[in-house]
VMD Tcl script that draws the C-alpha trace (Angstrom):
set ca {
  {-0.12 -0.06 0.13}
  {1.35 3.40 -0.76}
  {1.22 5.58 2.03}
  {3.63 8.24 1.17}
  {0.78 11.10 1.00}
  {0.29 10.48 4.73}
  {3.93 11.31 5.85}
  {4.80 14.40 7.51}
  {7.79 15.45 9.39}
  {7.54 16.04 13.17}
  {8.05 19.72 12.52}
  {4.88 19.81 10.47}
  {3.07 17.74 12.76}
  {3.29 19.99 15.68}
  {2.01 22.87 13.64}
  {-1.42 21.09 13.41}
  {-1.69 21.88 17.20}
  {-4.50 24.47 18.24}
  {-4.98 26.48 21.45}
  {-7.11 24.40 23.95}
  {-6.45 21.22 22.28}
  {-6.20 17.63 24.35}
  {-3.32 15.71 23.12}
  {-3.02 12.19 24.30}
  {-0.02 10.08 23.91}
  {1.02 6.42 24.33}
  {2.08 4.51 27.43}
  {5.73 4.17 28.13}
  {7.40 2.70 25.03}
  {4.06 3.95 22.92}
  {4.48 7.85 23.23}
  {5.21 9.63 20.40}
  {8.72 10.70 20.95}
  {9.51 12.84 17.83}
  {6.20 14.69 17.92}
  {6.70 15.55 21.65}
  {10.47 16.56 21.08}
  {9.05 19.32 18.72}
  {5.97 20.62 20.60}
  {7.98 23.37 22.49}
  {8.82 25.04 18.92}
  {4.83 26.09 18.67}
  {4.65 27.29 22.12}
  {4.29 30.81 21.27}
  {1.44 30.09 19.01}
  {-0.73 28.42 21.53}
  {-2.20 28.47 24.82}
  {-3.94 26.04 27.24}
  {-2.70 22.92 25.06}
  {-3.04 19.71 27.49}
  {-0.95 16.66 26.86}
  {-1.94 13.36 28.70}
  {0.59 10.88 29.14}
  {1.40 7.49 30.93}
  {4.84 6.34 32.56}
  {6.75 8.99 29.87}
  {10.07 7.57 29.19}
  {11.55 10.59 27.63}
  {12.49 13.94 28.99}
  {10.94 16.38 26.61}
  {11.76 20.12 26.31}
  {7.83 21.15 26.59}
  {7.98 19.68 30.05}
  {9.88 22.93 31.34}
  {8.34 25.27 33.37}
  {9.29 27.87 30.44}
  {6.38 26.88 28.67}
  {3.67 26.19 31.17}
  {1.49 29.06 29.54}
  {1.22 26.85 26.61}
  {1.12 23.56 27.79}
  {-0.60 21.66 30.81}
  {0.41 17.92 31.44}
  {-1.69 15.41 33.04}
  {-0.45 12.02 33.67}
  {-2.13 8.59 34.64}
  {1.13 7.27 36.02}
  {4.47 9.45 37.00}
  {7.93 8.66 35.98}
  {10.96 10.50 36.90}
  {10.13 13.34 34.17}
  {6.95 14.00 35.43}
  {8.00 14.00 39.15}
  {10.62 16.60 37.99}
  {8.10 18.75 36.06}
  {5.60 18.65 38.74}
  {7.11 21.51 40.77}
  {6.44 23.78 37.59}
  {2.73 24.04 38.60}
  {1.27 22.86 35.37}
  {1.42 19.13 35.89}
  {-1.23 16.90 37.59}
  {-1.83 13.63 38.24}
  {-5.12 11.54 37.21}
  {-6.34 9.17 39.83}
  {-7.22 5.70 38.14}
  {-7.42 2.43 38.10}
  {-5.58 1.20 35.06}
  {-8.25 -0.69 33.46}
  {-10.63 2.36 33.60}
  {-8.09 4.85 32.76}
  {-9.05 5.39 29.17}
  {-12.75 4.77 29.65}
  {-13.04 7.40 32.52}
  {-10.67 9.84 30.88}
  {-12.72 9.76 27.63}
  {-15.80 10.30 29.62}
  {-14.24 13.47 30.78}
  {-12.67 14.99 27.75}
  {-12.52 14.70 24.48}
  {-9.38 13.88 22.08}
  {-8.23 16.35 19.52}
  {-4.89 14.36 18.78}
  {-3.60 11.03 19.52}
  {0.29 10.45 18.74}
  {2.21 7.46 19.53}
  {4.65 5.00 18.20}
  {3.88 2.00 15.90}
  {5.46 -0.70 13.68}
  {6.09 -0.38 10.12}
  {3.21 -0.76 8.00}
  {2.63 -4.32 6.60}
  {1.90 -5.25 3.06}
  {-1.76 -5.28 3.82}
  {-1.81 -1.60 5.06}
  {-1.81 -2.24 8.67}
  {0.30 -1.08 11.50}
  {0.59 -2.45 14.95}
  {0.48 -0.13 17.90}
  {3.63 -2.28 18.76}
  {4.24 -1.95 22.84}
  {0.96 -0.85 24.52}
  {-2.51 -1.18 23.88}
  {-3.58 0.03 27.56}
  {-5.92 2.77 26.31}
  {-4.33 3.65 23.06}
  {-6.65 2.21 20.41}
  {-9.70 3.39 22.61}
  {-8.41 6.98 22.41}
  {-7.60 6.70 18.77}
  {-11.45 5.95 18.02}
  {-12.23 9.17 20.09}
  {-9.63 11.40 18.22}
  {-10.10 14.06 15.77}
  {-6.61 13.61 14.35}
  {-4.27 10.33 14.61}
  {-0.71 10.90 14.15}
  {1.80 7.84 14.37}
  {5.16 7.66 14.47}
  {6.03 4.33 12.32}
  {9.44 2.81 13.07}
  {11.32 -0.18 11.83}
  {12.68 -0.71 15.35}
  {9.56 -1.44 16.74}
  {8.03 -4.87 16.76}
  {5.07 -5.86 15.10}
  {2.81 -7.28 17.81}
  {-0.40 -9.13 17.66}
  {-3.70 -9.05 19.90}
  {-5.99 -6.06 19.13}
  {-3.97 -3.33 18.51}
  {-3.51 -3.70 14.75}
  {-4.61 -0.48 12.96}
  {-5.40 0.01 9.22}
  {-3.71 2.99 7.77}
  {-7.05 4.30 6.72}
  {-7.71 5.04 10.24}
  {-4.76 7.10 10.49}
  {-4.43 10.82 9.50}
  {-0.68 11.23 9.37}
  {2.83 9.30 9.74}
  {5.91 10.22 10.90}
  {8.77 8.20 9.91}
  {10.87 7.67 12.82}
  {14.27 5.81 13.63}
  {14.74 5.78 17.40}
  {14.93 2.72 19.81}
  {12.40 1.40 21.84}
  {13.34 2.64 25.60}
  {15.23 -0.30 27.36}
  {14.71 -1.10 31.00}
  {18.02 -3.11 32.05}
  {17.46 -6.44 33.61}
  {19.44 -5.17 36.62}
  {20.76 -7.09 39.63}
  {18.47 -8.40 42.65}
  {19.89 -8.03 46.07}
  {19.78 -10.56 49.00}
  {16.49 -8.96 50.19}
  {14.88 -9.42 46.74}
  {16.17 -12.93 46.44}
  {14.56 -13.76 50.09}
  {11.19 -12.02 49.00}
  {11.25 -14.01 45.69}
  {11.74 -17.25 47.12}
  {9.03 -16.71 49.82}
  {6.62 -15.96 46.86}
  {7.68 -18.68 44.61}
  {7.21 -21.20 47.46}
  {3.36 -20.56 47.06}
  {3.40 -20.85 43.24}
  {2.76 -24.37 41.74}
  {3.08 -25.73 38.52}
  {0.28 -24.62 36.12}
  {-0.52 -21.11 38.03}
  {-0.93 -18.11 35.98}
  {1.02 -15.15 37.05}
  {1.16 -11.58 37.00}
  {4.49 -9.61 37.60}
  {5.08 -6.22 38.13}
  {8.41 -4.08 37.53}
  {11.55 -3.88 39.56}
  {13.99 -5.96 41.76}
  {11.31 -8.01 43.55}
  {9.42 -8.98 40.66}
  {12.75 -9.81 38.73}
  {13.66 -12.08 41.83}
  {10.38 -13.66 41.75}
  {10.98 -14.62 38.10}
  {14.27 -16.09 38.49}
  {13.00 -18.13 41.39}
  {10.46 -19.88 38.99}
  {12.77 -21.65 36.48}
  {11.99 -25.13 38.01}
  {8.21 -24.61 37.74}
  {6.46 -26.24 34.88}
  {3.67 -25.07 32.46}
  {2.94 -21.66 34.01}
  {0.63 -19.28 32.47}
  {0.79 -15.52 31.82}
  {-1.99 -12.90 32.15}
  {-0.23 -9.75 33.29}
  {-0.60 -6.06 32.86}
  {3.42 -5.57 31.61}
  {5.20 -8.21 29.86}
  {8.70 -8.03 31.29}
  {12.02 -9.62 30.17}
  {11.95 -11.87 33.20}
  {8.49 -13.45 31.93}
  {9.93 -13.59 28.31}
  {12.94 -15.64 29.50}
  {10.63 -18.22 31.41}
  {8.78 -18.58 28.20}
  {12.11 -19.12 26.43}
  {13.08 -21.76 28.82}
  {9.68 -23.67 28.46}
  {8.52 -22.62 32.03}
  {5.59 -20.68 30.46}
  {3.29 -22.65 28.39}
  {-0.08 -21.34 29.10}
  {-1.27 -25.18 28.94}
  {-3.51 -24.86 31.96}
  {-5.03 -21.45 31.38}
  {-9.01 -21.10 31.12}
  {-8.70 -17.91 29.03}
  {-6.49 -17.76 25.91}
  {-4.95 -21.09 26.60}
  {-1.20 -21.13 25.35}
  {-1.10 -17.40 24.91}
  {0.77 -14.96 27.11}
  {-1.40 -11.91 27.43}
  {-0.59 -8.50 28.50}
  {-1.80 -4.84 28.01}
  {1.81 -3.45 27.34}
  {5.44 -4.57 27.19}
  {8.63 -2.96 28.51}
  {12.07 -4.25 29.00}
  {15.29 -5.23 26.95}
  {16.17 -5.42 23.37}
  {15.94 -9.14 23.46}
  {11.97 -8.85 24.88}
  {11.37 -6.61 21.92}
  {12.74 -9.20 19.55}
  {11.15 -11.85 20.96}
  {7.52 -9.94 20.76}
  {8.06 -9.26 16.70}
  {5.55 -11.43 14.84}
  {5.25 -13.90 17.90}
  {1.65 -15.05 17.91}
  {2.34 -16.73 21.33}
  {1.95 -13.11 22.77}
  {-1.31 -11.15 22.69}
  {-1.24 -7.55 23.51}
  {-4.92 -6.71 24.53}
  {-7.04 -3.78 25.34}
  {-6.28 -2.55 29.09}
  {-9.78 -2.49 29.80}
  {-9.98 -6.05 29.16}
  {-6.82 -7.21 30.57}
  {-6.96 -5.51 33.69}
  {-10.54 -6.15 34.41}
  {-10.70 -7.96 37.87}
  {-13.44 -10.01 36.42}
  {-11.54 -10.93 33.40}
  {-8.45 -11.88 35.79}
  {-10.51 -13.85 37.84}
  {-11.64 -16.37 35.13}
  {-7.99 -17.88 35.02}
  {-8.08 -20.36 37.96}
  {-4.90 -20.30 40.33}
  {-3.99 -16.74 39.38}
  {-0.98 -15.11 41.03}
  {-0.56 -11.32 41.24}
  {2.78 -9.96 42.59}
  {3.04 -6.07 42.88}
  {5.31 -3.94 45.32}
  {4.52 -1.05 47.74}
  {6.35 1.77 49.37}
  {4.69 1.41 52.99}
  {1.97 -0.76 54.91}
  {0.17 0.21 58.01}
  {-0.68 -2.12 60.58}
  {-4.10 -2.76 59.40}
  {-2.89 -3.50 55.95}
  {-3.30 -0.33 53.79}
  {-0.80 -0.16 51.24}
  {0.59 3.15 50.07}
  {2.16 2.35 46.68}
  {2.41 5.64 44.73}
  {3.43 8.57 47.07}
  {5.89 9.77 49.58}
  {3.21 11.25 51.97}
  {1.33 13.60 49.86}
  {3.72 13.83 46.98}
  {2.77 11.75 44.04}
  {5.72 9.29 43.23}
  {4.17 7.06 40.52}
  {0.48 5.84 40.36}
  {-2.02 3.17 41.42}
  {-1.52 1.56 37.83}
  {-2.80 -1.95 37.95}
  {-2.22 -2.91 41.47}
  {-5.94 -2.69 42.57}
  {-7.00 -4.35 39.31}
  {-4.47 -7.31 39.41}
  {-4.73 -7.81 43.38}
  {-8.50 -8.07 43.22}
  {-8.72 -10.14 40.25}
  {-6.58 -12.62 41.49}
  {-8.37 -13.00 44.53}
  {-11.85 -13.36 42.10}
  {-9.78 -16.40 40.71}
  {-10.43 -19.92 41.95}
  {-7.47 -20.74 44.43}
  {-5.96 -17.18 43.24}
  {-3.56 -15.21 45.51}
  {-2.39 -11.63 45.88}
  {1.17 -10.57 46.88}
  {2.20 -7.33 47.95}
  {5.80 -7.18 48.64}
  {8.48 -4.43 50.33}
  {11.41 -4.35 52.14}
  {11.06 -4.03 55.96}
  {13.11 -0.92 56.11}
  {14.44 2.01 54.09}
  {17.04 4.72 54.47}
  {15.19 7.77 55.03}
  {16.86 11.64 55.33}
  {16.24 12.79 58.77}
  {14.47 16.35 58.46}
  {16.55 17.74 61.29}
  {19.88 16.43 61.01}
  {20.13 15.74 57.22}
  {21.34 12.38 57.93}
  {19.84 9.06 56.41}
  {18.30 6.65 59.25}
  {16.73 3.49 59.14}
  {13.05 3.64 59.29}
  {10.56 0.77 59.26}
  {8.25 0.37 56.07}
  {5.40 -1.39 58.14}
  {4.00 1.48 60.20}
  {1.30 2.29 62.76}
  {0.05 4.70 60.09}
  {0.73 5.90 56.74}
  {2.58 9.24 56.43}
  {-0.01 12.17 56.42}
  {-1.19 12.74 52.76}
  {-0.28 9.06 51.60}
  {-2.41 7.68 49.08}
  {-4.06 4.43 49.72}
  {-3.25 2.47 46.66}
  {-4.95 -0.84 47.80}
  {-7.44 -0.75 50.43}
  {-6.87 -3.12 53.53}
  {-10.21 -4.82 52.58}
  {-8.45 -6.16 49.39}
  {-5.19 -7.25 50.76}
  {-4.12 -10.79 50.69}
  {-0.53 -11.56 51.44}
  {2.34 -9.08 52.54}
  {5.81 -10.18 52.03}
  {9.21 -8.82 53.42}
  {12.47 -10.42 53.54}
  {11.35 -11.82 56.99}
  {8.43 -13.60 55.58}
  {4.96 -13.70 54.47}
  {1.95 -12.16 56.58}
  {-1.33 -13.69 55.39}
  {-3.93 -11.24 56.05}
  {-7.33 -12.65 54.03}
  {-10.04 -12.99 56.51}
  {-7.99 -11.60 59.65}
  {-9.13 -9.12 62.26}
  {-7.19 -6.13 62.93}
  {-5.36 -7.51 66.03}
  {-4.26 -10.53 63.76}
  {-3.06 -8.00 61.36}
  {-1.05 -6.42 63.68}
  {0.43 -9.57 64.99}
  {1.17 -10.88 61.69}
  {2.81 -7.66 60.05}
  {4.87 -7.10 62.82}
  {6.18 -10.54 62.57}
  {7.61 -9.74 59.15}
  {8.61 -6.23 60.28}
  {12.49 -5.70 61.00}
  {13.14 -7.09 64.37}
  {14.58 -3.95 65.65}
  {10.98 -2.09 65.23}
  {9.03 -4.73 66.51}
  {8.79 -3.96 70.06}
  {7.85 -0.17 69.43}
  {5.40 -1.14 66.82}
  {3.51 -3.00 69.38}
  {3.73 -0.34 71.77}
  {2.48 2.33 69.12}
  {-0.14 0.13 68.18}
  {-1.40 -0.15 71.52}
  {-1.21 3.75 72.30}
  {-3.00 4.41 69.07}
  {-5.76 2.17 69.93}
  {-5.48 -0.07 67.15}
  {-5.16 -2.93 69.51}
}
mol new
graphics top color blue
foreach p $ca { graphics top sphere $p radius 0.5 }
foreach p [lrange $ca 0 end-1] q [lrange $ca 1 end] { graphics top cylinder $p $q radius 0.2 }
display resetview
């Protein structure tokens, strides 16, 4: 198919932006990087433009405070670039559960421009949205203008994220590499937590893994398992390696048997190569993949996520440092609740027992417990205590399902760092928690 008439440069594309426009870009690897890199060049010509993003992986100039009269930035999930830009006063977080992020946003705003990355067109005149369909295709259906950055370095993936070029207004020819998340090492705490969780996982279980050292350690602890399934929000390098080893087969899944299901992917270059034209992986609409009801349709579903702080009743703050937004709820509640909807399903929330925190008076870093009597003032509860199943630290697993508050206090203190346990009991009594 001849698509040459649709091709424009990124410089030409940003000139299509008008004052008051709502621009939405793709999640993580799917953001329209070339378009966004030029957006600041039209700042003098526009005002009140809103850019909505999710886990942006590039630090673009339009995020600078110099352009806040022209651009507002709304985010479903903060990354370091959003945390840095937040202080400018034109950046705001959108509270959301990821499976409803697109649906609820589109009930509130109309999309003027969607811009995101895509694979190169195939011989049938289709592109793949490649590395995310969390909300992207849904937004494309809503958008007045659709601009895709076609890129030979992006894999052609399958699922429900293929798109006819007839549905695309403009194409930008791009050549950047997808963002890489290095595998990274995991430490002894990660290994301990990973093994505690792996001991609960049986052959044939279906798993969901999040991002970071602890999930990587869990994946590394699963190499002796057999016939695991995957139904996950994010497809990671660790899950890919398990598939290559034959650990992941999906043989016993009730839904999409034999397929690895996700709504976006991010990891190493090896992961992106694995995804290219691979029918074993389906990247599906996030409103479906992360729906707790859908997650629960697979038996023996195991959800594994991380948190920043847990109080003695089980409330999990996974996205803020006090009142300061750090990341986002993402799919934590989606997957934790979904796993517990599953026959024999289990949800695990993992964290280190302590963190080194700067003392506001001395400026020195001191060790503090991450299991606390109450969350920091202003902390966001990402996962309600009503929805918590297992809490895991390097000291063990606290099973909380069905327990009363007194039992929760006992079990959570048992997996807290030993040097804080006595004080935690004392505070729990003084505060009337027990």
